[in-house]
C-alpha positions in Angstrom: 48.2 112.4 161.7 51.5 112.4 163.4 53.7 109.9 163.4 56.8 108.8 165.9 55.0 110.8 168.5 56.6 110.4 171.6 59.7 110.8 173.7 62.1 108.8 171.7 65.9 109.9 171.4 66.8 113.1 169.3 65.8 113.1 165.8 67.9 115.0 163.4 67.1 118.5 164.5 69.9 117.7 167.4 72.3 115.3 165.1 72.5 118.7 162.9 73.9 120.5 166.5 77.0 119.0 167.7 77.0 119.1 171.2 73.4 120.5 171.8 72.2 117.6 173.5 75.2 118.0 176.0 74.9 121.8 176.9 71.0 121.4 176.7 71.7 118.5 179.5 73.7 120.3 181.5 71.7 123.4 181.2 68.6 122.0 182.8 69.1 121.6 186.4 71.1 124.7 188.3 73.8 121.9 189.8 74.4 119.7 186.8 77.3 120.3 184.8 77.4 121.9 181.3 78.6 121.4 177.7 80.9 124.1 176.9 78.7 125.5 174.2 76.1 125.7 176.9 77.8 127.9 179.5 78.6 131.6 179.7 80.8 133.5 181.9 80.3 136.6 184.3 83.3 139.2 183.9 84.1 139.2 187.5 86.5 141.6 189.2 86.9 145.6 188.4 85.6 144.8 184.3 81.9 144.1 186.2 81.9 147.3 187.1 79.0 148.1 189.9 76.7 145.7 187.7 74.2 144.1 190.3 72.3 142.0 187.2 74.1 139.3 185.5 73.0 136.8 182.8 73.1 132.5 184.6 76.1 130.8 183.4 74.1 128.0 182.5 71.7 129.0 180.0 69.2 126.8 178.1 71.2 126.1 174.4 68.9 125.4 171.5 69.2 125.5 167.6 69.0 129.0 166.9 65.8 130.4 164.0 66.9 130.3 160.8 64.5 130.0 157.3 63.9 125.9 158.5 64.0 126.3 162.1 61.2 128.2 164.0 61.6 129.2 167.8 59.1 129.2 170.2 58.4 130.2 174.4 56.0 129.0 176.3 55.6 131.3 179.7 53.7 128.9 181.6 56.5 126.1 181.3 59.5 128.1 180.8 59.9 125.9 178.1 61.5 126.6 174.5 60.4 125.2 170.9 62.3 124.3 168.5 60.5 123.3 165.7 61.9 122.5 162.0 60.4 121.7 159.2 56.8 122.2 160.3 58.2 119.7 162.8 58.6 117.0 160.5 62.3 117.0 161.0 61.8 116.9 164.8 60.7 118.7 167.5 63.0 120.0 170.4 61.6 121.0 173.6 63.9 122.3 177.0 63.9 123.9 180.2 65.1 125.6 182.4 64.2 123.2 185.2 64.1 120.3 182.7 67.2 117.5 183.2 66.0 116.4 179.7 64.9 117.3 176.6 61.7 116.6 175.0 62.2 115.4 171.4 59.7 114.2 169.1 58.4 114.5 165.5 55.1 115.8 163.8 53.7 115.7 160.6 53.9 119.0 158.5 50.8 120.5 158.4 51.7 123.9 157.9 53.4 127.0 159.2 53.5 126.5 163.1 52.0 130.1 165.0 52.4 128.6 168.6 52.8 125.3 170.1 52.6 124.6 173.9 52.2 121.7 176.0 49.9 122.1 178.8 51.1 122.1 182.7 52.7 119.1 183.1 53.7 118.0 179.4 50.7 115.4 179.0 49.4 117.5 176.3 50.6 119.3 173.3 48.7 121.9 171.7 49.5 123.7 168.4 48.1 126.6 166.6 48.6 126.3 162.7 45.7 128.2 161.2 43.9 131.4 162.7 40.8 129.4 163.2 41.9 126.3 165.3 44.2 124.6 167.5 45.7 121.0 166.8 46.1 118.6 170.3 47.8 115.1 170.9 48.2 113.3 174.0 51.5 112.6 175.4 49.9 110.1 177.9 51.2 106.5 178.3 49.2 104.0 176.9 47.2 107.1 175.2 46.7 107.1 171.1 48.7 109.3 169.6 46.1 110.9 167.0 45.5 114.3 166.6 42.5 116.1 167.5 41.2 120.0 166.5 39.0 121.8 168.3 37.9 125.3 166.4 37.0 128.3 167.6 33.5 128.9 168.9 32.9 132.6 168.0 31.9 133.2 163.8 34.6 135.1 162.0 36.7 135.2 165.0 40.6 135.0 164.7 42.5 133.1 167.1 45.3 135.5 168.4 46.9 132.6 170.7 46.3 130.4 173.4 47.1 129.8 177.5 47.2 126.7 179.5 45.9 127.3 183.1 45.7 123.9 184.6 46.9 120.5 182.8 43.4 119.6 181.3 42.4 123.3 180.8 43.0 126.1 178.1 41.9 129.7 176.7 41.6 130.7 173.6 42.3 134.2 172.7 40.8 135.7 169.5 40.4 139.1 168.7 36.4 139.0 169.4 36.6 137.6 173.0 38.3 134.2 175.0 37.5 130.9 174.9 37.7 128.5 178.4 38.0 124.7 177.3 38.2 121.5 179.6 40.5 119.1 177.8 39.2 115.4 177.8 42.2 113.9 176.3 40.7 109.9 176.7 37.5 111.6 174.3 39.4 113.3 172.1 37.9 116.3 172.4 37.3 119.4 174.5 34.3 121.2 176.2 33.5 124.7 176.0 33.2 126.2 180.2 32.7 129.9 179.2 33.2 132.3 176.7 33.4 136.0 176.7 32.6 138.5 174.0 35.1 141.5 173.7 36.9 143.7 171.4 40.9 142.6 171.7 43.6 144.2 170.1 46.5 142.6 172.2 46.8 139.8 174.8 49.4 139.6 177.7 49.6 136.1 180.5 50.7 135.6 184.2 51.0 132.6 184.6 52.0 132.9 188.1 48.8 134.7 189.2 46.5 133.0 186.2 45.1 136.3 184.9 45.0 137.5 181.2 45.6 141.3 180.4 43.2 142.1 177.2 43.9 145.4 175.6 40.2 146.4 174.5 38.3 149.3 172.6 39.0 150.9 169.1 41.6 153.5 170.8 43.7 150.2 172.6 43.5 152.2 175.7 41.4 150.3 177.9 43.3 147.0 179.8 40.6 144.3 180.9 42.1 141.8 183.2 40.2 138.1 183.5 41.3 135.8 186.6 40.9 132.3 186.1 39.8 130.2 189.2 42.4 128.4 191.1 42.8 127.5 194.3 46.0 128.8 196.2 46.4 128.1 200.3 47.4 130.6 203.5 48.3 129.1 206.2 47.3 130.9 209.3 49.4 129.2 211.9 52.6 129.9 209.7 54.7 133.0 210.5 53.4 136.3 208.6 54.9 139.7 208.4 53.6 142.1 210.8 53.7 145.7 210.0 52.8 146.7 213.6 49.0 146.2 213.6 48.1 143.6 211.0 49.7 140.2 210.1 50.0 139.6 206.3 50.7 136.2 205.1 50.9 135.1 201.4 49.9 132.4 199.9 52.1 129.2 200.6 51.9 127.7 197.5 51.3 128.6 193.8 47.7 128.8 192.5 47.0 125.4 191.4 43.2 124.3 189.7 40.9 121.6 192.2 42.1 118.3 190.8 39.7 117.4 188.0 36.5 115.3 189.7 34.0 112.9 187.5 30.8 112.8 188.5 28.6 109.2 188.3 25.5 109.1 186.0 22.4 108.6 187.8 20.0 106.4 186.5 18.5 102.7 186.1 21.3 100.2 186.0 21.0 100.0 182.5 22.5 103.5 181.8 24.9 103.0 185.0 27.7 101.5 182.8 27.9 105.0 181.0 31.3 107.1 181.2 31.0 109.7 184.5 31.1 113.0 183.2 33.3 115.6 184.2 32.4 117.9 187.3 32.5 121.4 186.4 34.9 122.7 188.8 34.7 126.4 190.5 31.1 126.1 188.8 28.5 129.8 189.5 26.3 127.1 191.3 29.3 126.4 193.8 28.3 127.4 197.4 31.5 127.4 199.9 31.4 127.2 203.6 34.3 127.5 206.0 36.3 126.0 206.7 36.6 123.3 203.9 33.0 122.5 202.4 31.7 122.8 199.1 27.8 122.3 197.8 26.8 122.2 194.1 23.1 122.8 194.4 22.6 122.2 190.6 24.3 118.8 190.8 23.4 117.9 194.6 26.3 117.1 195.4 28.1 118.2 198.9 32.1 117.8 199.3 34.8 118.5 201.8 38.0 119.9 200.1 41.3 118.2 201.0 45.0 118.9 200.6 46.8 116.3 199.0 50.2 116.2 200.8 52.5 114.6 198.3 52.5 116.9 195.2 52.9 120.1 198.0 56.2 117.8 198.5 57.6 118.8 195.0 56.3 122.8 195.0 57.5 124.2 198.3 61.2 123.4 197.7 62.1 125.2 200.9 62.3 122.6 202.9 62.1 124.5 206.2 58.5 125.6 204.9 57.7 122.7 203.5 58.2 121.1 207.3 56.2 124.0 208.7 53.6 123.6 206.1 53.2 119.6 206.8 53.6 119.5 210.6 50.4 121.4 210.8 48.3 118.7 208.8 46.9 115.9 210.4 47.9 112.9 207.7 51.5 114.0 208.0 53.5 112.0 209.1 54.7 109.1 206.4 55.1 112.5 204.2 57.0 114.2 206.3 59.4 110.7 206.9 59.4 110.5 203.5 60.4 114.2 202.5 63.6 113.5 205.3 64.6 110.2 203.4 64.9 112.1 199.8 66.8 114.9 201.4 69.3 112.3 202.2 69.4 110.8 198.8 70.4 111.7 195.6 69.6 113.6 193.4 67.4 115.8 195.8 70.4 115.7 199.1 70.1 118.7 201.1 73.1 121.0 202.9 73.9 120.1 206.5 72.6 123.3 207.4 69.2 122.1 205.6 68.8 119.3 207.2 69.6 120.5 211.0 66.9 123.2 210.1 64.1 120.0 209.2 65.6 117.8 212.2 65.3 121.0 214.8 61.3 121.4 213.7 61.2 118.0 213.8 62.5 117.9 217.5 60.5 121.1 218.4 56.8 119.1 218.2 58.5 116.2 219.6 59.7 117.9 222.7 56.3 119.5 223.2 54.8 116.6 223.1 56.8 115.1 226.1 56.5 118.0 227.9 52.8 117.9 228.3 52.9 114.2 228.7 55.5 114.6 231.5 53.2 117.5 233.0 49.9 115.1 232.4 51.7 112.0 234.3 52.7 114.3 237.5 49.5 116.0 237.9 48.0 112.2 237.7 50.5 111.1 240.3 49.8 113.9 242.9 46.2 113.6 242.6 45.4 116.9 241.7 43.7 115.5 238.6 41.0 114.6 240.6 40.0 118.5 241.3 40.2 119.0 237.6 38.4 116.2 235.9 38.4 118.4 232.4 41.9 117.1 232.4 43.0 115.1 229.0 45.8 113.1 228.4 47.7 115.3 225.2 47.0 113.4 222.4 49.6 112.3 220.3 49.7 113.8 216.6 51.0 112.4 213.5 52.8 115.6 213.9 55.5 113.5 216.4 57.7 112.0 214.8 59.7 110.3 217.5 63.5 108.8 217.5 61.4 105.1 216.7 60.1 106.8 213.8 63.7 108.4 212.6 65.8 105.2 213.4 63.4 102.8 211.3 62.1 105.0 208.2 65.2 107.2 207.4 68.4 106.6 209.4 68.5 102.6 209.8 67.8 102.7 205.5 70.3 105.6 204.9 73.0 103.8 206.3 72.1 100.4 204.9 72.0 101.8 201.5 75.7 103.1 201.7 75.2 105.6 198.8 76.8 108.7 200.7 80.4 109.3 201.6 80.9 108.2 204.8 81.7 111.6 206.6 78.3 112.9 204.8 76.4 109.4 206.9 78.4 110.4 210.1 77.4 113.9 210.3 73.9 113.4 209.5 73.3 110.6 212.6 75.6 113.0 214.7 73.1 116.3 213.4 70.2 114.4 214.7 72.0 113.5 217.7 72.8 117.2 218.0 69.5 118.0 217.4 68.1 115.8 220.3 70.3 116.9 222.9 69.7 120.5 221.9 66.1 120.2 223.0 67.3 118.1 226.2 65.4 114.7 224.6 67.0 111.9 225.9 69.2 109.8 223.0 68.1 105.9 222.6 71.1 103.8 223.0 70.1 102.5 219.0 71.0 105.8 217.6 74.5 105.4 219.3 74.6 102.2 218.2 74.2 102.9 214.4 76.6 105.2 214.7 79.1 103.0 216.3 78.4 100.7 213.5 78.6 103.0 210.7 82.2 104.0 212.3 83.2 100.6 213.0 82.3 99.8 208.9 84.5 102.3 207.8 87.4 101.6 209.5 87.2 105.0 211.7 88.7 103.4 215.3 90.2 106.9 216.0 86.9 108.9 215.8 85.1 105.8 217.7 87.7 106.2 220.9 87.1 110.7 220.3 83.3 110.2 220.4 83.5 107.9 223.5 86.3 109.6 225.5 85.0 112.8 225.8 81.4 111.5 225.8 79.8 112.0 222.9 78.0 109.0 222.9 76.3 108.8 226.1 77.0 105.8 228.4 74.6 102.9 228.2 74.7 99.4 228.9 73.3 97.9 225.7 76.5 100.6 224.2 78.6 98.8 226.7 77.9 95.5 225.3 78.0 96.7 221.5 82.0 98.1 222.7 82.5 94.4 224.4 81.5 92.8 221.0 84.1 94.7 218.9 87.0 93.5 220.7 88.5 91.1 218.5 88.5 94.1 215.7 89.5 96.9 217.7 91.4 95.6 221.4 90.9 98.8 223.0 86.9 98.3 222.7 87.2 95.8 225.7 88.7 98.6 228.0 86.3 101.4 227.1 83.3 99.3 227.6 84.5 98.2 231.0 85.2 101.8 231.6 81.2 103.0 230.9 80.1 99.8 233.2 81.8 101.2 235.5 80.7 104.8 235.1 77.2 103.4 235.0 77.8 101.6 237.9 75.6 98.4 236.8 75.5 94.9 238.2 78.1 92.8 236.7 75.9 89.8 236.8 73.3 91.9 234.6 75.6 92.8 232.3 77.1 89.3 231.7 73.2 88.3 230.9 73.0 90.9 228.3 75.9 89.6 226.3 75.1 86.2 226.8 71.5 86.8 225.4 73.6 88.6 222.5 75.7 85.5 221.9 78.7 87.0 222.9 80.2 84.0 225.0 83.1 85.3 224.7 82.8 88.9 225.3 81.1 88.3 228.6 84.0 85.3 229.8 86.6 87.9 228.6 84.2 90.7 230.7 83.9 88.4 234.0 87.7 87.5 233.8 88.4 91.3 233.1 86.4 92.1 237.0 87.6 88.8 239.0 84.9 87.4 238.6 85.6 84.5 236.4 86.3 81.7 239.3 82.9 81.9 241.1 80.5 82.0 237.8 78.1 79.0 236.4 79.4 76.7 233.9 76.4 75.7 232.7 75.0 78.9 232.3 78.2 80.1 229.7 78.2 76.5 228.3 74.2 76.9 227.5 74.9 80.1 225.9 78.0 78.6 223.7 75.8 75.3 223.0 72.9 77.4 222.0 75.1 79.4 219.4 76.4 76.2 217.1 79.6 76.6 217.2 81.4 73.5 218.0 84.5 75.7 218.3 82.9 78.3 220.4 81.7 75.2 222.8 85.3 73.5 222.6 87.0 77.3 224.0 84.2 77.5 227.2 84.1 73.6 227.7 88.0 74.0 227.9 88.2 77.3 229.9 86.4 75.4 232.5 88.1 72.7 233.1 91.0 74.7 233.3 89.3 76.2 236.0 88.4 73.3 237.5 91.9 71.8 237.4 93.4 75.3 239.2 90.7 75.3 241.6 89.4 71.7 242.7 93.0 69.7 241.0 90.7 67.8 238.9 89.4 68.9 235.3 85.7 67.1 236.0 83.1 68.3 236.9 81.0 67.8 240.0 77.7 66.7 239.9 76.5 70.0 241.6 77.1 72.0 239.0 74.5 70.1 236.1 77.0 69.8 233.2 76.5 66.0 232.8 74.8 67.0 229.5 77.4 69.0 227.9 80.0 66.7 229.0 78.3 64.1 226.8 77.8 66.7 223.7 81.5 66.9 223.9 82.4 63.3 223.8 79.7 63.1 221.1 81.8 66.1 218.9 85.0 65.6 220.0 85.7 62.4 221.2 86.6 61.0 224.9 90.2 61.6 224.5 89.6 65.4 224.0 88.8 65.5 227.5 91.3 66.8 229.7 93.3 64.9 231.8 93.9 65.4 235.7 97.0 67.4 235.8 99.3 65.7 239.2 102.2 67.6 240.6 
């Protein structure tokens, strides 16, 4: 039985090779740093000559083969296995795309002839004899016990095996092939299909799921076997046009349909039995366009569904990924999730990639806005009566508007403060640039997000430039935000006044907006700046100051109006017509009657 199976820290196999772990860790990612032992250099300049091929600079480094250590390669997962002493002193698995190597030990049961993980690294298969293959689950909370499958053909020898999915495996023997489904929860295998044919040798192409067999005694016949998987073509995406025909390539790599369990039918006393795995791609399946599958033998009709979440990890080109997602019905939250991921480590994209994604989203957004505008125009002009078939445009999930981006992506991105501030500002401005490119009016809350981000990093010079050159468009909420920044950036007051003048906004309305945001001092400074402080309502300002629950703010506002009263009427007291008795009483309770301003005589 296997011992200490699991993804434990590296055992003796790595401990005896100084620097191997560091080198492998660096080689695992194309952008990660590598150890000195695992990094090579391609000669440049004149020495390189006209060479157009080169070994990669960050190879995977593993313990070299020797009498104790055997090395195997898995072509499907692109992983190299270093097996020491039959696995008893350690197995280390490394791949070009793996950031962390997998290390474990297993009992030495003889010479290992072949060893491979299933797609996804959930099940390990090990061949030690010519008659059988051993299996071990690497699934959390699953018993770590080996189980064995012998080949079904009598007197046959296993030449090797290939995983075609996460739970399907093919044994290639010298007398044919055997196709199995692995049932990890039952620790057993189910034979799906077998084919008798003389086999001399074989090759497997995981990209196309094709096994090529050399057959006949003379070895002069090649027999291909295609193991059914599913591929997706999207004819709405751009293809290659050769002058007469548009050629579409498959969008995603081949994958099997997700395993499906059929519940056991029968009396209630029997239905507690475990469901039976459905035989995928059965010869009894009948397929109807566009997405219907009927199994007459099982008595089931299914609709085939596209699961979008796995697609995100399979389609690495973000531009093509967006093209694909925008054609799907339930795409909004997946698209927003992709946008969030490309702004955060470890999947942070370049600005050019981010710009491409923003442009694709806003292209769809603009198409919807134009359709909505055209519909509204037809309705308002009364032309809809002559066209009873006219319908309002349907807002699909492909329409990602500014509110969606602000709520689910940009505001969350700025709050995390993980990225450098220059990158954060560049992302915000890139989204605004994209909106402007498609002539979509930018909502004020996006500009506010830019301003708040600039203020948080004390980039007032950049803020001043953005406003001076109208990078940030004028709006009343933006002007109010600038007024509130006067205490930390004094020029903001004049910038806001200039903006309000350009907007020709009613002064009373501006004051109301500021007071509603509890910007009482900013409202008072604004009204003084336009010379209207002698006629404003004292009660309105005192109400706002009291609601702010700031005693010193209330004192400041109260004292201002006392001084105004003294200047205009020669007495600091409020007249009955101003209805400020409540606030005078409150002032006395908090600060005492002696704090009231005394009349000044000349």
